[in-house]
VODO-731197 format. One line per 4 residues: number of its first residue (from 1); their letters; for each residue y, z, x of N, C-alpha, C. Coordinates in steps of 0.1 Angstrom, whole numbers, plus 5000, padded with zeros to 4 digits. Example, Ala and Ser with C-alpha at 12.3 -4.5 7.8 and 13.67 -1.06 7.14 Angstrom:
VODO-731197
1> AS> 4943,5078,5132,4955,5078,5123,4967,5078,5132  4978,5071,5128,4989,5071,5137,5000,5079,5129 .
END
This chain:
VODO-731197
1> MGEN> 5050,5007,5254,5063,5014,5246,5061,5026,5249  5068,5031,5261,5065,5049,5254,5078,5057,5248  5070,5065,5240,5078,5070,5233,5093,5073,5235  5091,5083,5249,5100,5087,5259,5114,5079,5263 .
5> TRIP> 5113,5069,5257,5122,5058,5267,5127,5051,5253  5124,5055,5241,5129,5047,5230,5146,5054,5229  5151,5049,5218,5166,5053,5214,5170,5049,5202  5169,5061,5192,5170,5059,5178,5182,5050,5175 .
9> PAAP> 5181,5043,5165,5193,5032,5159,5199,5038,5156  5215,5032,5157,5225,5037,5147,5223,5034,5136  5231,5044,5125,5230,5036,5112,5235,5021,5112  5227,5014,5099,5231,4998,5100,5247,5000,5095 .
13> SSPR> 5254,4990,5100,5265,4981,5100,5267,4972,5087  5257,4969,5087,5259,4957,5076,5250,4959,5060  5256,4954,5049,5242,4957,5040,5228,4950,5037  5219,4959,5032,5206,4955,5039,5200,4945,5024 .
17> PPIH> 5198,4934,5031,5192,4925,5016,5184,4935,5011  5184,4928,4998,5170,4932,4985,5161,4929,4995  5154,4942,4988,5140,4942,4993,5132,4929,4990  5131,4925,4979,5126,4912,4974,5124,4905,4982 .
21> TVLP> 5134,4901,4988,5136,4889,4996,5136,4891,5014  5130,4907,5019,5119,4907,5031,5108,4913,5032  5099,4918,5021,5085,4925,5018,5080,4917,5019  5066,4915,5026,5058,4903,5025,5051,4911,5014 .
25> PLLL> 5044,4891,5005,5035,4893,5000,5023,4901,4993  5016,4899,5007,5007,4908,5004,5005,4918,5019  5001,4928,5018,5003,4939,5031,4986,4945,5036  4987,4946,5049,4975,4954,5047,4973,4968,5048 .
29> GTAT> 4967,4973,5037,4963,4991,5034,4957,4997,5047  4960,5006,5055,4951,5012,5062,4945,5025,5055  4949,5032,5046,4939,5043,5037,4927,5040,5045  4919,5028,5046,4906,5027,5050,4901,5032,5062 .
33> FNTQ> 4914,5036,5071,4914,5036,5085,4912,5053,5086  4905,5059,5077,4897,5074,5074,4885,5077,5069  4885,5091,5073,4868,5092,5066,4869,5095,5052  4879,5090,5043,4876,5089,5030,4874,5077,5027 .
37> YVAD> 4868,5067,5036,4864,5054,5033,4854,5051,5045  4858,5056,5057,4844,5049,5065,4840,5067,5073  4827,5066,5077,4825,5078,5084,4828,5081,5098  4832,5072,5104,4841,5074,5117,4856,5064,5115 .
41> PLSM> 4865,5067,5117,4874,5053,5117,4876,5055,5129  4875,5064,5144,4879,5053,5156,4868,5047,5160  4855,5044,5156,4848,5036,5159,4846,5024,5152  4856,5022,5146,4857,5013,5134,4865,4998,5142 .
45> PYRD> 4870,4988,5139,4875,4979,5144,4887,4977,5140  4896,4990,5146,4910,4985,5138,4919,4978,5146  4918,4977,5160,4927,4967,5167,4922,4953,5165  4909,4949,5163,4906,4936,5158,4912,4934,5139 .
49> IVAS> 4909,4942,5134,4912,4940,5119,4931,4939,5119  4939,4945,5129,4955,4947,5126,4956,4935,5134  4950,4929,5148,4951,4914,5153,4946,4902,5139  4934,4903,5136,4936,4890,5127,4943,4893,5112 .
53> AIAL> 4948,4901,5110,4961,4902,5102,4972,4895,5106  4977,4896,5116,4992,4889,5119,4988,4877,5124  4975,4873,5129,4966,4856,5132,4968,4852,5117  4967,4857,5109,4965,4853,5098,4971,4854,5088 .
57> GVNG> 4986,4859,5089,4998,4861,5086,5004,4870,5077  4994,4878,5077,4994,4894,5069,5005,4901,5078  5016,4904,5078,5023,4910,5084,5033,4923,5081  5025,4924,5067,5028,4941,5064,5016,4945,5062 .
61> FDTS> 5022,4962,5068,5017,4973,5071,5014,4984,5059  5008,4990,5052,5008,5002,5049,4998,5013,5051  5004,5023,5057,4995,5036,5058,5006,5051,5055  5004,5056,5061,5006,5075,5055,5000,5082,5064 .
65> PYYG> 5004,5096,5066,5002,5105,5077,4991,5118,5067  4991,5111,5052,4979,5120,5051,4968,5110,5055  4966,5100,5057,4954,5095,5056,4950,5096,5068  4945,5104,5072,4937,5114,5085,4946,5105,5101 .
69> PSEV> 4938,5100,5105,4939,5093,5119,4948,5081,5116  4953,5073,5104,4957,5059,5103,4967,5052,5108  4980,5066,5111,4992,5061,5115,4989,5061,5127  4981,5069,5139,4982,5067,5152,4971,5053,5156 .
73> LLGS> 4961,5054,5144,4952,5042,5146,4959,5027,5151  4972,5026,5135,4976,5014,5133,4982,5015,5144  4994,5025,5148,5004,5024,5160,5000,5024,5171  4986,5025,5178,4976,5022,5189,4978,5004,5186 .
77> ALDA> 4970,5000,5174,4967,4989,5175,4979,4977,5178  4991,4978,5170,5005,4973,5173,5011,4972,5186  5010,4986,5188,5014,4987,5201,5007,4979,5211  4992,4975,5213,4989,4967,5217,4989,4952,5217 .
81> LMNP> 4994,4951,5208,5003,4938,5207,5014,4935,5208  5021,4947,5210,5039,4947,5212,5037,4947,5229  5025,4953,5233,5024,4954,5249,5013,4947,5257  5013,4933,5254,4995,4930,5258,4997,4930,5270 .
85> TSSA> 4984,4931,5279,4975,4931,5291,4973,4918,5297  4978,4912,5301,4974,4894,5312,4958,4896,5312  4951,4886,5311,4938,4886,5318,4934,4874,5325  4925,4869,5328,4920,4860,5331,4922,4848,5322 .
89> SNPL> 4919,4849,5311,4921,4841,5301,4936,4839,5293  4940,4842,5296,4955,4847,5291,4960,4854,5299  4970,4846,5311,4976,4856,5320,4990,4859,5317  4992,4848,5303,5009,4853,5302,5006,4855,5286 .
93> PIPL> 5004,4863,5280,5002,4871,5265,5021,4872,5261  5018,4863,5247,5032,4867,5242,5034,4879,5233  5041,4888,5234,5041,4900,5230,5046,4900,5213  5039,4905,5202,5042,4908,5195,5056,4916,5193 .
97> QRHQ> 5069,4909,5184,5079,4915,5183,5083,4926,5168  5091,4938,5174,5088,4945,5162,5095,4939,5149  5110,4929,5150,5108,4921,5137,5102,4912,5129  5088,4911,5134,5080,4899,5129,5067,4909,5124 .
101> FFLV> 5066,4921,5117,5062,4927,5110,5072,4938,5103  5060,4941,5088,5069,4949,5082,5060,4964,5082  5068,4975,5080,5060,4985,5085,5062,4998,5077  5054,5002,5065,5052,5007,5051,5047,5023,5053 .
105> TKAG> 5055,5035,5055,5043,5045,5057,5052,5059,5045  5043,5068,5045,5047,5077,5031,5051,5093,5037  5057,5102,5026,5057,5112,5032,5057,5123,5021  5053,5138,5027,5055,5145,5011,5041,5152,5012 .
109> RVAG> 5029,5145,5014,5017,5146,5010,5008,5151,5021  5007,5162,5020,5003,5172,5038,4990,5170,5037  4983,5180,5030,4965,5173,5027,4964,5175,5013  4951,5173,5010,4946,5171,4994,4956,5178,4985 .
113> DEFD> 4951,5190,4982,4960,5197,4976,4970,5203,4983  4982,5198,4989,4989,5206,5001,5004,5190,5000  5012,5201,4992,5023,5188,4993,5040,5197,4996  5046,5191,5010,5059,5197,5010,5073,5184,5007 .
117> YSPA> 5077,5189,4999,5089,5176,4997,5107,5182,5005  5103,5194,5009,5118,5198,5013,5125,5191,5025  5133,5189,5024,5148,5181,5033,5134,5180,5049  5135,5195,5052,5133,5197,5069,5118,5191,5072 .
121> WIKY> 5112,5192,5060,5094,5187,5057,5096,5168,5065  5106,5165,5050,5104,5146,5049,5112,5144,5066  5118,5151,5074,5132,5147,5080,5115,5150,5094  5109,5156,5094,5094,5157,5105,5084,5151,5101 .
125> SILR> 5082,5149,5092,5073,5140,5086,5073,5123,5091  5090,5119,5089,5095,5108,5094,5093,5106,5111  5098,5109,5117,5098,5117,5130,5088,5115,5136  5076,5122,5132,5064,5124,5137,5059,5106,5134 .
129> SLQR> 5061,5101,5122,5058,5088,5123,5063,5078,5132  5072,5076,5134,5081,5071,5143,5075,5070,5153  5071,5080,5160,5061,5083,5172,5047,5079,5169  5040,5083,5158,5024,5076,5163,5029,5059,5158 .
133> LHTD> 5037,5056,5148,5036,5038,5149,5043,5035,5164  5049,5039,5173,5055,5034,5184,5067,5022,5180  5074,5029,5171,5085,5025,5163,5098,5029,5164  5111,5022,5163,5122,5031,5163,5131,5031,5147 .
137> HLDL> 5123,5024,5139,5124,5025,5125,5112,5020,5115  5114,5025,5101,5105,5020,5096,5109,5014,5083  5105,5004,5078,5111,4990,5073,5111,4998,5055  5100,5008,5050,5099,5015,5036,5093,5025,5037 .
141> VYMH> 5097,5035,5033,5092,5051,5032,5091,5053,5016  5081,5059,5013,5073,5057,5000,5073,5077,4999  5079,5086,4988,5071,5095,4987,5056,5096,4981  5052,5102,4986,5035,5102,4986,5031,5110,4970 .
145> DVEF> 5026,5106,4964,5017,5107,4950,5027,5118,4944  5041,5111,4939,5047,5118,4935,5046,5129,4922  5035,5123,4915,5031,5132,4905,5026,5146,4904  5024,5152,4918,5019,5165,4919,5028,5172,4924 .
149> VSPA> 5041,5169,4923,5054,5180,4927,5062,5175,4913  5072,5186,4911,5082,5185,4903,5092,5175,4903  5102,5170,4893,5108,5159,4892,5121,5166,4900  5124,5177,4902,5138,5180,4915,5131,5176,4927 .
153> EVLT> 5120,5182,4931,5115,5185,4944,5114,5170,4948  5111,5161,4942,5110,5143,4941,5124,5139,4947  5135,5141,4936,5149,5138,4938,5151,5145,4952  5147,5156,4953,5155,5163,4966,5151,5155,4976 .
157> AVRE> 5133,5151,4979,5134,5146,4987,5134,5130,4990  5142,5127,4978,5146,5105,4978,5153,5109,4986  5168,5117,4984,5183,5118,4991,5177,5120,5005  5168,5129,5006,5168,5130,5022,5164,5120,5032 .
161> LRRL> 5153,5115,5022,5150,5094,5030,5163,5087,5031  5172,5090,5017,5182,5083,5019,5195,5084,5026  5193,5099,5033,5201,5106,5040,5197,5099,5056  5186,5097,5059,5177,5093,5070,5181,5079,5071 .
165> RDEE> 5183,5070,5059,5186,5056,5058,5202,5058,5066  5207,5064,5054,5225,5063,5061,5229,5066,5071  5223,5076,5075,5233,5082,5087,5223,5085,5100  5213,5082,5102,5204,5082,5111,5197,5062,5112 .
169> GVIR> 5197,5060,5109,5192,5043,5107,5176,5041,5107  5170,5056,5106,5157,5053,5108,5146,5047,5094  5155,5046,5085,5144,5041,5072,5153,5028,5067  5152,5014,5061,5159,5009,5059,5156,5005,5043 .
173> YVGI> 5143,5008,5038,5142,5010,5022,5134,5024,5015  5135,5026,5001,5131,5038,5000,5124,5038,4986  5115,5045,4985,5105,5042,4972,5092,5054,4970  5087,5052,4956,5081,5063,4958,5067,5059,4950 .
177> SGFP> 5053,5067,4957,5039,5056,4951,5032,5071,4940  5024,5064,4934,5017,5077,4928,5009,5072,4921  4999,5074,4909,4992,5071,4902,4994,5069,4887  5000,5080,4878,5004,5073,4865,5014,5065,4862 .
181> ADVL> 5013,5056,4861,5023,5046,4856,5034,5056,4850  5031,5058,4840,5040,5063,4833,5054,5076,4839  5045,5081,4850,5049,5089,4857,5062,5086,4869  5052,5074,4876,5067,5070,4881,5075,5063,4875 .
185> ADLA> 5074,5056,4865,5086,5052,4854,5096,5064,4852  5087,5076,4848,5097,5084,4842,5108,5089,4856  5100,5089,4867,5109,5091,4877,5120,5085,4884  5114,5071,4882,5124,5059,4883,5135,5058,4874 .
189> EMIL> 5134,5062,4861,5146,5065,4857,5150,5077,4858  5149,5083,4860,5152,5098,4864,5161,5100,4876  5160,5092,4888,5166,5089,4898,5178,5081,4900  5174,5071,4891,5186,5064,4887,5198,5067,4884 .
193> AETG> 5193,5079,4871,5207,5085,4863,5211,5096,4872  5204,5101,4881,5211,5112,4889,5216,5106,4901  5211,5098,4906,5223,5094,4919,5226,5077,4914  5228,5072,4905,5235,5060,4902,5227,5048,4914 .
197> EPLD> 5218,5050,4920,5211,5041,4930,5192,5041,4925  5191,5024,4924,5178,5027,4922,5168,5023,4933  5154,5031,4931,5146,5028,4940,5145,5016,4946  5142,5010,4960,5138,4999,4960,5127,4992,4953 .
201> AVLS> 5117,5005,4959,5102,4999,4955,5094,5015,4951  5085,5005,4940,5076,5016,4937,5064,5008,4942  5051,5019,4942,5038,5016,4950,5033,5019,4941  5022,5015,4929,5017,5017,4918,5002,5015,4924 .
205> YGHF> 4992,5027,4923,4974,5017,4926,4969,5026,4913  4957,5014,4915,4946,5016,4905,4947,5014,4891  4959,5009,4888,4965,5007,4880,4967,4992,4875  4961,4984,4883,4955,4965,4876,4942,4961,4888 .
209> TVQN> 4936,4968,4877,4923,4960,4885,4916,4957,4871  4906,4949,4876,4892,4950,4863,4894,4958,4853  4890,4971,4862,4890,4980,4850,4897,4986,4842  4914,4992,4848,4923,4995,4845,4936,4985,4847 .
213> RRLA> 4939,4982,4839,4948,4974,4834,4962,4978,4831  4963,4993,4829,4975,5001,4824,4995,4999,4824  4990,4994,4839,5000,4989,4847,5013,4977,4838  5001,4970,4834,5008,4956,4824,5001,4951,4814 .
217> LPWV> 4995,4960,4807,4989,4953,4796,4998,4942,4787  5009,4943,4783,5014,4932,4779,5011,4919,4783  5009,4923,4796,5007,4902,4804,4993,4899,4810  4987,4910,4801,4973,4909,4809,4962,4898,4796 .
221> GGQK> 4955,4883,4805,4957,4876,4799,4960,4861,4794  4971,4865,4803,4979,4851,4801,4993,4851,4795  4998,4861,4784,5006,4860,4780,5020,4862,4786  5029,4855,4788,5040,4851,4792,5054,4858,4786 .
225> EPQE> 5058,4862,4773,5065,4870,4771,5056,4880,4759  5052,4891,4763,5049,4898,4754,5057,4906,4744  5052,4909,4733,5057,4915,4723,5054,4932,4725  5062,4938,4718,5064,4955,4722,5060,4958,4733 .
229> SAKS> 5070,4953,4741,5064,4958,4757,5074,4968,4760  5084,4972,4751,5093,4981,4757,5089,4994,4762  5078,5000,4759,5074,5011,4762,5064,5010,4775  5062,4996,4779,5054,4993,4791,5059,4999,4806 .
233> ALVR> 5053,5008,4810,5056,5011,4828,5062,5005,4832  5059,4988,4833,5060,4982,4841,5075,4976,4837  5085,4973,4825,5094,4971,4818,5098,4982,4822  5097,4997,4820,5107,5003,4823,5110,5006,4834 .
237> LKQA> 5103,5002,4848,5104,5001,4861,5113,4996,4862  5114,4977,4857,5125,4968,4859,5138,4973,4854  5134,4980,4844,5148,4986,4837,5157,4993,4840  5151,5009,4850,5155,5011,4861,5158,5010,4872 .
241> GVDV> 5160,4996,4875,5164,4987,4886,5155,4989,4897  5144,4992,4897,5133,4991,4906,5132,4974,4912  5136,4973,4923,5136,4959,4927,5118,4949,4930  5109,4960,4932,5099,4957,4937,5088,4965,4931 .
245> VLNA> 5076,4965,4925,5065,4972,4922,5052,4965,4931  5045,4973,4936,5037,4967,4944,5023,4973,4940  5012,4964,4942,5000,4967,4930,4994,4972,4943  4985,4985,4945,4977,4985,4954,4964,4993,4949 .
249> SMLG> 4951,4994,4958,4941,4996,4950,4933,4987,4942  4932,4972,4943,4926,4965,4934,4916,4968,4932  4906,4979,4942,4893,4981,4937,4884,4991,4933  4898,5002,4924,4898,5015,4921,4892,5024,4933 .
253> MGLL> 4896,5017,4942,4894,5028,4953,4876,5031,4959  4874,5018,4954,4859,5017,4963,4848,5019,4947  4858,5021,4933,4852,5021,4927,4844,5007,4920  4850,4998,4920,4845,4983,4919,4840,4973,4929 .
257> TSRG> 4830,4979,4936,4823,4976,4944,4809,4972,4942  4799,4969,4949,4786,4965,4949,4778,4977,4951  4781,4984,4955,4773,4994,4961,4779,5008,4951  4792,5005,4951,4793,5014,4939,4800,5030,4941 .
261> IPVD> 4798,5039,4937,4799,5053,4938,4790,5057,4926  4784,5068,4937,4765,5077,4931,4773,5084,4917  4766,5085,4911,4773,5098,4903,4773,5113,4911  4764,5115,4920,4770,5129,4923,4761,5130,4939 .
265> AGTP> 4765,5141,4945,4761,5136,4959,4748,5136,4963  4739,5140,4954,4725,5137,4957,4718,5122,4954  4729,5113,4955,4723,5099,4951,4727,5093,4961  4721,5088,4973,4726,5081,4982,4722,5066,4977 .
269> VIGD> 4735,5057,4989,4736,5042,4987,4725,5036,4995  4726,5023,4996,4720,5015,5004,4728,5009,5011  4727,5011,5027,4741,5004,5036,4736,4993,5042  4746,4985,5047,4744,4973,5054,4729,4970,5061 .
273> DGEE> 4724,4977,5066,4712,4975,5072,4702,4978,5065  4703,4982,5056,4689,4986,5044,4685,5003,5047  4698,5010,5050,4687,5021,5052,4696,5029,5039  4691,5044,5038,4701,5048,5026,4710,5060,5034 .
277> IESP> 4724,5055,5027,4730,5064,5035,4739,5074,5029  4750,5081,5029,4758,5094,5019,4770,5083,5014  4772,5084,5006,4789,5078,5000,4799,5082,5006  4806,5080,5015,4819,5087,5012,4825,5091,5001 .
281> FVKW> 4823,5083,4994,4835,5083,4983,4830,5096,4972  4821,5101,4975,4812,5107,4962,4820,5121,4960  4828,5124,4973,4830,5139,4973,4842,5142,4972  4850,5132,4971,4865,5133,4965,4868,5124,4953 .
285> HPSP> 4863,5110,4953,4866,5105,4943,4867,5109,4925  4881,5107,4925,4883,5118,4910,4879,5106,4898  4870,5097,4898,4862,5094,4884,4851,5099,4877  4850,5098,4869,4842,5105,4860,4825,5099,4860 .
289> PELR> 4814,5105,4856,4801,5101,4863,4798,5088,4851  4806,5089,4845,4807,5080,4832,4807,5070,4834  4818,5063,4838,4828,5057,4843,4821,5047,4858  4817,5056,4865,4810,5056,4876,4797,5045,4873 .
293> LACK> 4789,5050,4864,4775,5043,4858,4783,5028,4849  4792,5029,4846,4794,5014,4837,4804,5009,4849  4806,5006,4856,4811,4998,4868,4798,4999,4876  4786,5003,4876,4778,4998,4885,4771,4989,4877 .
297> KLAD> 4772,4987,4863,4765,4976,4852,4773,4963,4858  4788,4967,4858,4796,4955,4861,4790,4949,4875  4784,4956,4888,4782,4948,4897,4771,4947,4895  4760,4949,4887,4753,4941,4882,4752,4926,4878 .
301> IAAI> 4767,4928,4863,4765,4915,4863,4771,4902,4870  4780,4910,4878,4785,4902,4890,4772,4895,4894  4760,4904,4901,4755,4898,4907,4744,4888,4902  4745,4886,4891,4736,4876,4880,4743,4862,4884 .
305> AGER> 4756,4864,4882,4760,4851,4885,4766,4848,4900  4756,4853,4910,4761,4848,4917,4770,4858,4927  4780,4868,4923,4789,4874,4930,4790,4884,4933  4800,4893,4941,4804,4901,4950,4809,4910,4939 .
309> LESV> 4809,4922,4934,4816,4926,4924,4831,4932,4929  4836,4932,4943,4845,4931,4950,4849,4922,4953  4842,4909,4955,4850,4895,4953,4858,4894,4940  4851,4894,4931,4857,4894,4918,4868,4898,4917 .
313> SLRW> 4867,4914,4918,4875,4922,4911,4888,4918,4920  4888,4917,4934,4896,4912,4940,4907,4897,4937  4899,4892,4930,4907,4873,4932,4912,4879,4919  4901,4889,4908,4912,4890,4894,4929,4896,4899 .
317> SLQE> 4926,4905,4906,4937,4915,4907,4946,4908,4913  4945,4902,4921,4954,4896,4932,4958,4881,4926  4952,4872,4921,4958,4859,4909,4968,4869,4898  4960,4877,4893,4969,4881,4879,4982,4890,4880 .
321> WARV> 4982,4899,4897,4994,4906,4896,5004,4892,4901  4999,4884,4911,5009,4876,4915,5018,4871,4903  5010,4868,4896,5011,4859,4880,5022,4872,4874  5019,4885,4872,5022,4891,4861,5040,4891,4871 .
325> GAAA> 5038,4897,4886,5051,4904,4888,5059,4892,4889  5056,4884,4893,5070,4873,4892,5074,4871,4873  5066,4876,4861,5066,4871,4855,5077,4886,4845  5076,4896,4852,5081,4906,4846,5092,4910,4860 .
329> GVGV> 5097,4903,4872,5109,4904,4876,5104,4915,4887  5091,4917,4891,5091,4932,4903,5089,4923,4915  5085,4910,4917,5077,4906,4928,5085,4908,4937  5078,4901,4949,5090,4892,4961,5089,4877,4964 .
333> ELPS> 5100,4871,4971,5103,4859,4975,5091,4853,4978  5084,4844,4982,5075,4837,4988,5082,4825,5001  5083,4832,5014,5093,4823,5022,5089,4806,5021  5092,4802,5019,5086,4782,5015,5079,4780,5034 .
337> PTAR> 5070,4773,5032,5062,4768,5047,5073,4755,5057  5080,4746,5049,5086,4739,5054,5104,4743,5055  5107,4750,5050,5125,4755,5051,5129,4766,5047  5145,4768,5052,5146,4781,5052,5151,4785,5037 .
341> QHLE> 5142,4785,5025,5145,4786,5014,5134,4795,5011  5136,4802,4998,5127,4812,4990,5120,4804,4979  5109,4804,4974,5105,4799,4962,5109,4811,4949  5102,4813,4936,5101,4819,4932,5094,4828,4934 .
345> RVGA> 5093,4845,4927,5088,4856,4930,5072,4856,4926  5064,4862,4940,5052,4865,4930,5047,4878,4932  5038,4886,4925,5035,4897,4927,5031,4903,4940  5033,4913,4947,5032,4918,4958,5022,4927,4962 .
349> AVCG> 5010,4926,4972,4999,4934,4969,4994,4941,4980  4988,4952,4982,4982,4957,4993,4971,4959,4988  4962,4956,5001,4950,4954,5002,4941,4963,5017  4932,4967,5010,4923,4976,5023,4913,4972,5027 .
353> VTSS> 4908,4971,5040,4896,4965,5042,4891,4976,5057  4876,4972,5061,4869,4980,5069,4869,4971,5084  4870,4955,5078,4864,4948,5092,4872,4934,5089  4873,4923,5097,4881,4914,5098,4871,4906,5093 .
357> LELE> 4867,4910,5088,4856,4898,5076,4858,4900,5063  4862,4910,5054,4865,4916,5049,4883,4908,5045  4891,4911,5058,4906,4909,5058,4904,4892,5057  4893,4885,5064,4894,4874,5060,4893,4865,5046 .
361> ETVA> 4883,4872,5040,4879,4867,5028,4893,4872,5017  4900,4884,5023,4908,4883,5008,4918,4872,5015  4923,4868,5025,4934,4863,5025,4930,4847,5022  4915,4845,5020,4911,4831,5014,4916,4835,4998 .
365> EWRG> 4911,4845,4994,4913,4844,4978,4929,4843,4973  4935,4852,4982,4947,4855,4980,4955,4836,4982  4952,4831,4990,4957,4815,4998,4952,4810,4982  4941,4811,4978,4932,4804,4968,4942,4808,4952 .
369> ALSC> 4943,4816,4951,4955,4822,4939,4970,4817,4936  4975,4816,4952,4988,4809,4949,4987,4795,4951  4975,4789,4954,4977,4775,4953,4974,4774,4937  4964,4780,4929,4964,4780,4918,4982,4780,4909 .
373> LGKT> 4989,4787,4912,5001,4791,4907,5012,4782,4911  5006,4770,4923,5012,4761,4928,5024,4765,4938  5017,4777,4941,5029,4785,4954,5019,4781,4966  5026,4778,4978,5019,4779,4990,5023,4788,5002 .
377> LEGK> 5013,4794,5013,5024,4793,5026,5013,4786,5037  5020,4789,5046,5014,4785,5056,5000,4784,5062  4997,4766,5062,4979,4763,5061,4974,4761,5052  4965,4753,5049,4961,4749,5036,4949,4756,5030 .
381> PDEN> 4951,4759,5017,4943,4770,5015,4929,4761,5010  4918,4775,5012,4903,4771,5015,4898,4763,4996  4895,4746,4996,4890,4746,4980,4884,4753,4973  4872,4760,4984,4859,4771,4979,4873,4782,4968 .
385> YGPL> 4884,4784,4970,4887,4793,4962,4898,4790,4954  4902,4778,4953,4909,4770,4941,4909,4774,4929  4914,4762,4917,4908,4763,4906,4898,4761,4899  4885,4760,4909,4874,4764,4900,4873,4779,4902 .
389> REEK> 4875,4780,4911,4867,4797,4913,4880,4803,4904  4892,4801,4900,4897,4810,4891,4895,4809,4881  4891,4796,4874,4884,4799,4862,4874,4806,4859  4862,4802,4870,4851,4812,4871,4852,4826,4868 .
393> VLQL> 4859,4831,4879,4864,4846,4876,4871,4847,4864  4885,4846,4862,4883,4850,4847,4875,4849,4833  4866,4835,4837,4855,4833,4825,4847,4851,4827  4843,4852,4834,4836,4864,4842,4838,4874,4835 .
397> VEKE> 4850,4878,4840,4857,4892,4838,4859,4895,4823  4866,4883,4816,4870,4883,4804,4861,4884,4791  4847,4876,4797,4840,4872,4786,4828,4882,4788  4824,4886,4805,4812,4894,4803,4817,4909,4810 .
401> LWPV> 4828,4910,4819,4829,4923,4824,4834,4931,4817  4845,4931,4807,4857,4936,4801,4846,4942,4787  4841,4933,4780,4831,4936,4771,4823,4952,4774  4818,4949,4785,4809,4957,4792,4814,4972,4790 .
405> LGEW> 4826,4973,4797,4831,4980,4800,4834,4991,4789  4835,4982,4773,4840,4990,4761,4850,5004,4764  4847,5017,4762,4857,5025,4762,4864,5026,4775  4856,5024,4785,4861,5028,4797,4869,5019,4807 .
409> IDFA> 4873,5004,4795,4883,4995,4804,4898,5005,4799  4907,5002,4809,4918,5011,4805,4917,5024,4806  4909,5027,4810,4902,5045,4811,4917,5051,4823  4921,5061,4826,4926,5067,4843,4927,5080,4840 .
413> WDSP> 4918,5086,4848,4916,5098,4850,4931,5107,4852  4931,5117,4846,4942,5126,4852,4942,5128,4865  4960,5129,4868,4966,5129,4885,4977,5137,4880  4974,5150,4888,4964,5157,4889,4961,5166,4880 .
417> GKGF> 4950,5165,4884,4936,5172,4876,4940,5188,4873  4930,5188,4861,4933,5203,4855,4927,5213,4863  4942,5222,4869,4937,5234,4873,4945,5236,4891  4954,5222,4887,4959,5220,4904,4968,5226,4907 .
421> VNTR> 4970,5234,4919,4975,5242,4925,4978,5239,4933  4993,5237,4944,5001,5232,4955,4997,5239,4964  4990,5240,4972,4986,5254,4982,4992,5255,4994  5007,5245,4995,5020,5254,5003,5025,5260,4996 .
425> REED> 5027,5274,5005,5032,5284,5000,5047,5282,5000  5057,5285,4987,5072,5285,4989,5079,5287,5002  5073,5298,5011,5077,5303,5023,5077,5294,5031  5064,5286,5032,5060,5279,5041,5067,5264,5042 .
429> KGRV> 5070,5261,5030,5078,5247,5028,5091,5245,5039  5092,5235,5046,5102,5234,5050,5101,5238,5070  5090,5245,5069,5085,5252,5083,5078,5240,5088  5082,5237,5099,5082,5226,5110,5072,5232,5118 .
433> PDDG> 5064,5223,5122,5056,5227,5141,5070,5227,5150  5069,5233,5163,5071,5233,5177,5064,5226,5184  5061,5212,5180,5059,5204,5189,5066,5195,5194  5078,5198,5195,5089,5187,5204,5094,5176,5199 .
437> IISA> 5088,5174,5188,5089,5162,5176,5106,5161,5174  5105,5171,5169,5123,5173,5163,5131,5174,5174  5130,5181,5188,5139,5187,5200,5140,5167,5204  5133,5166,5205,5131,5150,5215,5136,5141,5211 .
441> YAAR> 5136,5139,5198,5145,5131,5185,5161,5137,5191  5166,5148,5193,5179,5147,5193,5183,5149,5206  5175,5150,5212,5178,5146,5229,5179,5131,5230  5170,5125,5223,5175,5109,5225,5183,5102,5214 .
445> KAGR> 5189,5110,5209,5202,5104,5198,5211,5108,5206  5213,5126,5212,5227,5126,5217,5232,5118,5234  5213,5112,5239,5219,5102,5246,5224,5091,5243  5220,5085,5233,5225,5071,5227,5242,5075,5222 .
449> MIAE> 5242,5088,5221,5256,5088,5213,5266,5089,5229  5263,5094,5241,5268,5096,5252,5269,5080,5259  5257,5075,5258,5254,5057,5263,5268,5053,5255  5270,5053,5240,5276,5044,5233,5292,5048,5236 .
453> TSTR> 5294,5061,5237,5310,5066,5242,5317,5061,5258  5306,5063,5271,5309,5055,5281,5312,5040,5277  5306,5035,5269,5308,5019,5268,5317,5010,5261  5326,5025,5258,5341,5025,5249,5353,5018,5256 .
END
């Protein structure tokens, strides 16, 4: 699928269905296709991971230009599936169709401390993402890490995304992503008040985990109709008209894993081969040393129970967010495997993996969580991930892990941190590279208009 032959679509002529009816309940997050998570993303089995996701029914993908080579790698993997080559064992491969998967990316974050929310940069970023991802449209675009810029900048950027949606037809849905849940709620309320249109989706990360439950504290512990919830970020997001709230970074960006995150760069971790390696997280992860030590204790407790902390954390977040998202009215509809109808909503989640094996485990836990809620997807869930596992995980988390966390439960680090300065100079905002992306899009758009005129 050559980029030079792709014609941008016209602006959509029919109303878009609500995003909760089309967004997959589980998306593969590809922030892990990046040096922040692995030493060499190019050597990881990214094509196998993406192909396995499609085969397992995970047909939503979340990426960002900020995630190093993630967009390029994901685009390459999807393009290989859409344009498969024949082989002796598979002489007539069936191409993946664009409508069979849901593609999400972000815009605005250029580098660690560099942000550009100007309309010119947002347009450039979107057109570049289209090229990298080998597609003519993006299903959902978030403004990335909105807490790092002013509300006015966020509003301007959201308006540009909506212009690209309505006038160019290259985006279907618009949202925001970030870390502080209250800031996400503030901005959702502001955008509704200023534009009269709510956000389609909000991506919250690291705020509904075993360690940090802040996003939806009123619902934690099985409470179905929480009291005194008016100030809850989740309630505020719903009241601001946000259709779907997604939960990401269920492992706290590597914090809730068996290896954990060393207190400092001088402390190595043990790799899968038993050798000491340098943790890729230690240099950038914003967690304080005391929290890292507390989470290491959780890993030890899980091991005594015969579990890996990442497995327990993943299952708890998946099953509880599926329930809470439905209770709060910000989930997505599950398609029925037997009829053209939809079941009630479940909370949608984004999971990141570095291998097909991790993906298979995640999907097994997800299917088990849904089965415990009385919901099913195509395929029979593994009984090993059913009610007995749900009860074990709940008991382990509530009776052993939470008490050990003590003061660190529901702790959230500051974002942005103290002293943050956007390194993007004012005079550079809106300045885009002369790399042919804008001109190539303009040429294709002009060609489409000529073609449409000639057929009238």
